C-alpha positions as CSV (number, residue, x, y, z in Angstrom):
1,M,40.8,3.8,-19.7
2,N,42.0,5.1,-16.0
3,L,40.2,5.2,-13.4
4,C,42.9,7.1,-10.8
5,N,42.4,10.0,-14.0
6,P,41.1,13.1,-12.2
7,D,38.7,14.2,-15.0
8,S,37.0,10.7,-14.8
9,I,36.8,10.6,-10.7
10,L,35.7,14.4,-11.5
11,S,32.8,12.5,-13.9
12,K,31.5,9.8,-11.5
13,V,31.1,12.9,-8.8
14,A,29.7,14.6,-11.0
15,I,26.8,11.8,-11.8
16,L,26.7,10.6,-8.2
17,I,25.2,14.0,-6.9
18,L,22.9,14.4,-10.7
19,S,21.5,11.1,-9.7
20,S,21.2,12.8,-5.6
21,A,19.9,15.6,-6.7
22,I,17.4,13.6,-9.3
23,A,15.8,11.4,-6.7
24,A,15.4,14.4,-4.3
25,H,13.4,16.1,-6.5
26,A,11.1,13.1,-7.5
27,A,10.4,13.0,-3.8
28,D,9.4,16.0,-3.5
29,S,7.0,15.8,-6.4
30,F,4.9,14.0,-3.4
31,S,2.8,16.9,-1.0
32,D,3.5,15.6,3.1
33,A,0.0,15.0,2.3
34,D,0.3,12.7,-0.6
35,K,3.3,11.1,1.7
36,A,0.4,10.7,4.6
37,F,-1.6,8.7,2.0
38,V,0.8,6.6,0.6
39,A,1.9,6.0,4.3
40,K,-1.8,4.8,5.1
41,V,-3.0,3.2,2.1
42,S,0.5,1.3,1.5
43,Q,-0.1,-0.4,5.4
44,G,-3.7,-1.1,4.8
45,G,-2.7,-2.7,1.4
46,M,0.4,-4.8,3.0
47,Y,-2.3,-5.5,5.5
48,E,-4.3,-6.9,3.4
49,V,-2.5,-9.1,1.1
50,E,-1.2,-10.7,4.6
51,L,-4.6,-11.3,5.7
52,G,-5.2,-12.8,2.7
53,K,-2.5,-15.3,3.1
54,L,-4.0,-16.4,6.6
55,A,-7.3,-16.4,5.6
56,E,-6.0,-19.5,2.8
57,T,-4.7,-21.6,5.6
58,K,-7.1,-20.8,8.8
59,A,-10.4,-19.5,6.8
60,M,-13.7,-21.9,6.6
61,A,-15.7,-20.3,4.0
62,Q,-14.1,-20.8,0.3
63,D,-14.6,-17.2,-0.9
64,I,-13.2,-15.7,2.6
65,K,-9.9,-18.2,0.9
66,D,-10.3,-16.8,-2.6
67,Q,-9.8,-13.3,-1.5
68,G,-6.9,-11.0,-3.1
69,N,-5.0,-7.9,-3.4
70,L,-2.7,-6.8,-6.1
71,V,-3.0,-2.9,-5.5
72,G,-0.4,-3.1,-3.9
73,D,1.5,-3.5,-6.7
74,K,0.5,-0.7,-8.3
75,L,1.0,2.0,-5.6
76,K,4.2,0.5,-5.1
77,S,5.0,1.4,-8.5
78,I,3.8,4.9,-8.9
79,V,5.8,5.6,-5.1
80,E,9.0,4.1,-6.8
81,A,8.5,6.1,-9.7
82,N,9.0,9.0,-8.1
83,G,11.7,8.5,-5.3
84,M,10.2,7.3,-2.6
85,E,10.8,4.4,-1.0
86,F,8.0,1.6,-0.1
87,P,7.3,0.1,3.3
88,K,8.6,-3.1,3.6
89,Q,6.7,-5.0,6.3
90,L,3.7,-3.9,8.6
91,N,4.2,-1.3,10.9
92,A,3.6,-2.2,14.6
93,E,-0.5,-1.5,14.8
94,F,-0.8,-3.9,11.9
95,Q,1.3,-6.2,13.0
96,A,-0.7,-6.4,15.7
97,R,-3.8,-6.5,14.1
98,L,-3.0,-9.2,12.1
99,D,-1.0,-11.3,15.1
100,K,-4.4,-10.5,17.1
101,I,-6.6,-12.1,14.2
102,G,-4.7,-15.2,13.6
103,A,-4.5,-16.2,17.3
104,L,-8.5,-16.8,16.8
105,P,-9.5,-20.3,16.3
106,A,-11.1,-21.4,13.0
107,N,-14.4,-21.7,14.1
108,T,-14.2,-17.6,15.0
109,F,-11.7,-16.6,11.8
110,D,-14.2,-16.3,9.3
111,A,-16.5,-13.6,10.8
112,A,-13.2,-11.5,12.8
113,Y,-11.7,-12.2,8.8
114,I,-14.9,-10.2,7.6
115,E,-15.4,-7.4,10.5
116,D,-11.5,-6.4,9.8
117,M,-11.8,-6.3,6.1
118,K,-15.0,-3.7,6.6
119,K,-12.5,-1.6,8.8
120,I,-10.0,-1.6,6.7
121,H,-11.5,-1.0,3.5
122,A,-13.9,1.9,5.5
123,A,-10.4,4.0,6.4
124,D,-8.6,3.5,3.5
125,G,-11.7,4.4,1.2
126,A,-11.8,7.3,3.3
127,A,-8.0,8.2,2.2
128,F,-8.4,6.9,-1.0
129,A,-11.9,9.9,-1.7
130,K,-9.3,12.1,-0.4
131,E,-6.5,12.0,-2.6
132,A,-9.1,11.6,-5.4
133,T,-10.1,15.0,-4.9
134,S,-7.4,17.0,-3.1
135,G,-4.1,15.0,-3.7
136,T,-1.0,16.6,-6.0
137,N,0.2,13.9,-7.3
138,P,-1.0,13.0,-10.8
139,G,-0.2,9.7,-10.8
140,L,-1.5,9.2,-7.5
141,K,-4.7,11.4,-7.6
142,A,-5.7,8.7,-10.8
143,F,-4.8,5.8,-8.7
144,A,-7.0,6.9,-6.0
145,A,-10.1,7.4,-8.2
146,E,-9.4,4.1,-9.6
147,T,-9.1,2.6,-6.3
148,Y,-11.7,4.0,-4.6
149,R,-14.0,2.5,-6.9
150,I,-12.7,-0.8,-6.2
151,V,-12.8,-0.8,-2.6
152,Q,-16.3,0.8,-2.6
153,R,-17.4,-2.6,-4.5
154,H,-15.8,-4.8,-2.3
155,L,-17.3,-2.9,0.9
156,G,-20.9,-4.1,-1.0
157,E,-19.6,-7.1,-1.3
158,L,-18.3,-7.6,2.6
159,G,-21.5,-6.5,3.9
160,A,-23.5,-9.0,1.5
161,K,-21.5,-11.7,2.9
162,V,-22.6,-10.3,6.5
163,R,-26.7,-10.7,5.5
């Protein structure tokens, strides 16, 4: 096959243009509200994962060391399947929160960890509830409804740890 053939070049250009159009259309399947939801909860989820890694080495209570989060992988697959890029790192706000709690001594880490997890679960829970009822992407709506129930359960567990 002659790669310099005008028909071959034209075919490749057409494929490239079509691929770009498909990706652009996929990204458009999210409304601005859906995109804001993804931005908010992806950061919260990544923060929870990073905080969990920190807890594995710094926490004194075993149940805090054992916390985990798989929600981010599911959100990432939905986002990427719809042609949107999933964030790869924490934004400045969440990195500062992680750095602050990471600097705490072990004897105060557990209480700060629980308090921060309550805050992030409350904020993300509200975002999940809103997306579950008013989101425009069916995949995100289903994910948000399912995850909202998990977040509510975690909030109950976090409340029980403090009592």
